[in-house]
C-alpha positions as CSV (number, residue, x, y, z in Angstrom):
1,M,-3.9,27.0,-20.5
2,L,-6.5,25.9,-23.0
3,K,-8.7,28.8,-21.9
4,N,-10.8,28.8,-25.1
5,F,-11.3,25.0,-25.2
6,G,-14.8,25.0,-23.8
7,I,-15.9,28.1,-25.8
8,K,-14.9,26.4,-29.0
9,V,-16.6,23.1,-28.1
10,K,-19.9,24.9,-27.3
11,Q,-19.8,27.0,-30.5
12,L,-19.0,24.0,-32.8
13,R,-21.6,21.8,-31.1
14,M,-24.3,24.5,-31.5
15,D,-23.2,25.0,-35.1
16,K,-24.0,21.3,-35.7
17,G,-27.4,21.8,-34.1
18,M,-26.7,19.2,-31.3
19,T,-28.0,19.5,-27.8
20,R,-25.7,18.4,-25.0
21,E,-27.8,15.3,-24.5
22,E,-27.4,14.4,-28.2
23,F,-23.7,15.1,-28.1
24,C,-23.0,12.8,-25.2
25,E,-25.0,9.9,-26.6
26,D,-25.4,7.3,-23.9
27,E,-23.0,9.3,-21.5
28,S,-20.7,6.3,-21.2
29,E,-17.7,8.4,-22.4
30,L,-18.9,11.9,-21.4
31,S,-21.8,12.9,-19.2
32,V,-24.0,15.9,-19.9
33,R,-22.9,17.4,-16.6
34,Q,-19.2,17.0,-17.5
35,L,-19.8,18.6,-21.0
36,A,-21.6,21.6,-19.4
37,R,-18.7,22.2,-17.0
38,I,-16.2,22.0,-19.9
39,E,-18.2,24.4,-22.0
40,L,-18.5,26.8,-19.1
41,G,-14.7,26.7,-18.6
42,D,-15.1,25.2,-15.1
43,S,-13.1,22.1,-16.0
44,L,-10.8,20.6,-18.6
45,P,-11.2,17.1,-20.1
46,N,-8.6,14.5,-19.9
47,L,-7.0,13.3,-23.2
48,K,-9.5,10.5,-23.7
49,K,-12.6,12.7,-23.3
50,A,-10.9,15.4,-25.4
51,I,-10.5,12.9,-28.2
52,F,-14.1,11.8,-27.9
53,I,-15.2,15.5,-28.1
54,A,-13.1,16.1,-31.2
55,K,-14.5,12.9,-32.8
56,R,-18.1,14.0,-32.1
57,L,-17.3,17.3,-33.7
58,N,-15.5,15.6,-36.6
59,I,-12.5,17.8,-36.3
60,M,-8.8,17.4,-35.3
61,L,-8.1,17.7,-31.6
62,S,-5.4,20.3,-32.3
63,I,-8.1,22.7,-33.5
64,L,-9.6,22.7,-30.0
65,T,-6.3,22.8,-28.1
66,D,-4.5,25.4,-30.3
67,G,-1.6,22.9,-30.3
68,E,-1.3,22.9,-26.5
69,T,-0.6,19.6,-24.8
70,L,-3.1,17.7,-22.6
71,E,-0.4,15.6,-21.0
72,L,-0.2,15.5,-17.2
73,P,2.8,16.8,-15.2
74,K,5.4,14.0,-14.7
75,E,5.9,14.8,-11.0
76,Y,2.1,14.6,-10.4
77,L,2.1,11.2,-12.2
78,K,4.9,9.9,-9.9
79,L,2.9,10.9,-6.8
80,K,-0.3,9.3,-8.2
81,H,1.6,6.2,-9.1
82,Y,2.9,5.8,-5.6
83,I,-0.5,6.3,-4.1
84,I,-2.0,3.6,-6.4
85,K,0.8,1.1,-6.2
86,I,2.2,1.0,-2.7
87,P,0.2,-0.8,0.0
88,T,0.4,0.7,3.5
89,Y,-0.3,-2.5,5.6
90,S,-1.8,0.0,8.2
91,D,1.8,1.1,9.0
92,S,1.7,4.6,10.4
93,E,4.8,5.7,8.5
94,R,3.4,4.5,5.2
95,L,0.0,6.0,5.9
96,A,1.7,9.4,6.7
97,T,3.7,9.2,3.5
98,K,0.6,8.5,1.4
99,E,-1.3,11.3,3.1
100,N,1.6,13.7,2.5
101,Y,1.5,12.8,-1.2
102,F,-2.2,13.5,-1.3
103,D,-1.6,16.9,0.3
104,L,1.1,17.7,-2.2
105,I,-1.2,16.9,-5.1
106,Y,-4.0,19.0,-3.7
107,E,-1.6,21.9,-3.1
108,E,0.5,21.9,-6.2
109,Y,-1.4,20.2,-9.0
110,Y,-5.1,19.7,-8.3
111,D,-6.5,23.0,-9.5
112,N,-5.0,22.5,-13.0
113,L,-6.0,18.9,-13.4
114,P,-8.8,17.8,-15.8
115,E,-12.1,17.1,-14.1
116,V,-11.7,13.3,-14.6
117,E,-8.3,13.4,-13.1
118,K,-9.6,15.4,-10.1
119,L,-12.2,12.7,-9.7
120,V,-9.5,10.0,-9.7
121,I,-7.6,11.8,-6.9
122,D,-10.8,12.4,-4.9
123,T,-11.8,8.8,-5.3
124,L,-8.3,7.5,-4.2
125,Q,-8.5,9.9,-1.2
126,A,-12.0,8.8,-0.3
127,T,-11.1,5.1,-0.5
128,H,-8.0,5.7,1.6
129,D,-10.0,7.6,4.3
130,S,-12.8,5.1,4.3
131,L,-10.5,2.2,4.9
132,V,-8.5,4.0,7.6
133,T,-11.6,5.2,9.5
134,E,-13.9,2.2,8.5
135,N,-16.5,4.9,7.7
136,F,-17.8,5.2,4.1
137,N,-19.1,8.8,4.5
138,F,-16.0,9.9,2.7
139,G,-17.0,8.1,-0.5
140,A,-20.8,8.3,-0.5
141,G,-20.9,11.6,-2.5
142,I,-18.7,10.3,-5.2
143,L,-20.7,7.1,-5.7
144,G,-23.9,9.1,-5.6
145,D,-22.6,11.3,-8.5
146,Y,-20.9,8.7,-10.7
147,F,-22.1,5.2,-10.0
148,E,-24.9,5.3,-12.6
149,Q,-22.4,6.4,-15.3
150,L,-20.0,3.7,-14.2
151,K,-22.7,1.0,-14.6
152,R,-23.2,2.1,-18.3
153,K,-19.6,1.4,-19.2
154,V,-18.9,-1.3,-21.8
155,R,-15.1,-1.2,-21.2
156,F,-13.4,-0.2,-18.0
157,D,-10.4,2.1,-18.1
158,E,-7.9,3.1,-15.4
159,N,-10.2,5.7,-13.9
160,D,-13.2,3.3,-13.9
161,L,-11.2,0.7,-12.0
162,V,-10.4,3.3,-9.3
163,L,-14.1,4.0,-8.9
164,I,-14.9,0.2,-8.9
165,N,-12.4,-0.2,-6.0
166,L,-14.2,2.5,-4.1
167,Y,-17.5,0.7,-4.8
168,L,-16.1,-2.6,-3.5
169,T,-14.8,-0.8,-0.4
170,Y,-18.4,0.4,0.1
171,L,-19.7,-3.1,-0.1
172,D,-17.0,-4.2,2.4
173,L,-17.9,-1.5,4.9
174,E,-21.7,-1.2,4.3
175,G,-22.7,-4.7,3.2
176,F,-24.9,-5.8,0.2
177,N,-28.1,-4.2,1.3
178,G,-27.3,-0.5,1.1
179,E,-28.1,2.3,-1.4
180,F,-25.4,1.3,-3.9
181,S,-25.6,-2.5,-3.5
182,D,-26.4,-3.3,-7.1
183,E,-26.2,-7.1,-7.2
184,Y,-26.5,-7.3,-11.0
185,F,-23.5,-4.9,-11.5
186,Y,-21.4,-6.7,-8.8
187,D,-22.1,-10.2,-10.1
188,G,-21.1,-9.1,-13.6
189,L,-17.8,-7.4,-12.7
190,F,-15.5,-10.4,-12.7
191,E,-16.8,-11.6,-16.0
192,S,-16.2,-8.2,-17.4
193,F,-12.6,-8.3,-16.1
194,K,-12.1,-11.7,-17.7
195,N,-13.4,-10.5,-21.1
196,Q,-11.2,-7.4,-21.1
197,F,-8.1,-8.8,-19.4
198,Q,-6.0,-9.1,-22.6
199,D,-6.8,-5.5,-23.5
200,F,-5.9,-3.9,-20.2
201,T,-2.7,-1.8,-20.2
202,I,0.0,-2.4,-17.6
203,D,-1.2,0.6,-15.6
204,E,-4.7,-0.7,-15.7
205,L,-3.6,-4.1,-14.6
206,I,-1.8,-2.7,-11.6
207,I,-5.1,-1.1,-10.4
208,L,-7.1,-4.2,-11.4
209,N,-4.8,-6.2,-9.1
210,Q,-6.0,-4.0,-6.1
211,V,-9.6,-4.3,-7.3
212,L,-9.3,-8.1,-7.4
213,I,-7.7,-8.3,-4.0
214,T,-10.6,-6.2,-2.6
215,M,-13.1,-8.4,-4.4
216,Y,-11.4,-11.5,-3.1
217,A,-11.6,-10.2,0.5
218,L,-15.3,-9.6,0.0
219,V,-15.8,-13.1,-1.5
220,L,-13.9,-14.7,1.4
221,K,-15.8,-12.6,4.0
222,N,-19.1,-13.8,2.5
223,K,-17.9,-17.3,1.7
224,S,-18.9,-17.1,-1.9
225,L,-16.6,-19.9,-2.9
226,T,-17.2,-20.1,-6.7
227,K,-15.0,-17.2,-7.7
228,M,-12.1,-17.6,-5.3
229,E,-9.8,-19.8,-7.4
230,E,-10.5,-17.8,-10.5
231,I,-9.7,-14.5,-8.8
232,L,-6.5,-15.8,-7.4
233,K,-5.5,-17.1,-10.8
234,M,-6.1,-13.7,-12.4
235,I,-4.1,-12.0,-9.6
236,D,-1.2,-14.4,-10.4
237,H,-1.4,-13.6,-14.1
238,I,-1.4,-9.9,-13.4
239,M,1.7,-10.1,-11.1
240,E,3.5,-12.1,-13.8
241,R,2.6,-9.8,-16.6
242,T,3.3,-6.5,-14.8
243,K,6.2,-7.8,-12.7
244,D,4.7,-5.8,-9.9
245,F,4.8,-7.9,-6.7
246,S,4.1,-5.1,-4.2
247,R,0.8,-6.7,-3.1
248,L,2.0,-10.3,-3.1
249,P,2.0,-10.4,0.8
250,I,-1.7,-9.3,0.8
251,Q,-2.5,-12.0,-1.8
252,K,-0.8,-14.7,0.4
253,I,-2.6,-13.5,3.5
254,L,-5.9,-14.0,1.7
255,E,-4.7,-17.4,0.4
256,W,-3.8,-18.7,3.8
257,K,-7.1,-17.4,5.3
258,Y,-9.0,-19.4,2.6
259,Q,-7.0,-22.5,3.3
260,L,-7.6,-22.2,7.0
261,C,-11.2,-21.1,7.1
262,I,-12.6,-22.9,4.0
263,E,-10.3,-25.8,3.1
264,E,-9.1,-26.4,6.7
265,N,-5.7,-27.2,5.2
266,E,-3.1,-25.7,7.6
267,S,-0.2,-27.2,5.6
268,R,-1.1,-25.2,2.4
269,A,-1.9,-22.2,4.5
270,K,1.5,-22.4,6.0
271,D,3.0,-22.5,2.6
272,S,1.3,-19.2,1.7
273,Y,2.4,-17.7,5.0
274,N,6.0,-18.7,4.4
275,K,5.9,-17.1,0.9
276,A,4.6,-13.8,2.3
277,L,7.2,-13.9,5.1
278,L,10.0,-14.5,2.6
279,F,8.9,-11.5,0.6
280,A,9.1,-9.3,3.7
281,Q,12.5,-10.7,4.6
282,M,13.9,-10.2,1.0
283,T,12.7,-6.6,1.0
284,D,14.0,-6.1,4.5
285,D,10.5,-4.9,5.6
286,K,10.7,-5.5,9.4
287,Y,7.2,-4.0,10.0
288,L,5.6,-6.2,7.4
289,E,7.4,-9.3,8.8
290,E,6.1,-8.5,12.3
291,Q,2.6,-8.0,11.1
292,L,2.6,-11.2,9.1
293,I,3.7,-13.2,12.2
294,V,1.0,-11.5,14.4
295,E,-1.7,-12.2,11.8
296,W,-0.6,-15.8,11.3
297,N,-0.5,-16.5,15.1
298,K,-4.0,-14.9,15.4
299,D,-5.4,-17.0,12.6
300,T,-3.9,-20.2,13.9
301,K,-4.6,-19.2,17.5
302,K,-0.9,-19.5,18.6
């Protein structure tokens, strides 16, 4: 599959007299390291990077691929979609299902994935493991390798958003004084999301929703009040636009915690609690219903 892709790229690049550094420009789309691995045949690019490579070489993509497709297997995409979309609520059965899906991806699909797609799976796994264990050692290597490239991005795509969620998980677990605690980058994230909001695809918005929930939890934890209402408003817009309400209970939990802890308005908090509870009852999710009741009673000390 595309066994000569890297060889062709290297030859055509050298024919044009370009170094890898010149070819990759500012590395926002393709890093020198990634190009080297592609040219050596150690990895394949995803479609976006392949298009970038063809554009830099000023040729049709089909010349590099010999007409072969760069589309990902449908069954793999279904597994990935579930991992991204479905919250676990710390439920052992949901956690086990998600872990089984990771195992299936690694066993059946991982070796043939483009490098960028492998990074997405590794990042999702690292985020999952970090949250389950409350230990960020699982994600430190990924941020060490890719954080600087992420910070150079002008527009965030689906893969970038997955990395950003790992970064926010790092801040949640390690605080704002660690190795990757870039205050300038963090402070500019929400403004970037606002600027790009209308251009995000549905798939990107679904991931952005999780990113915003993680960001909101951070803001609430650190009582940075200025962004709270804006973040909640954007989450509402995303749910309306995508018709994906799978994380509505999490949003309502964060809303009621804000009303209780910051606004000291138990009536409005109760309204958010009731909406989350209604969602659990309408979806016949007994586990979620029980957890919501426990969390509400804990927060209201009942």
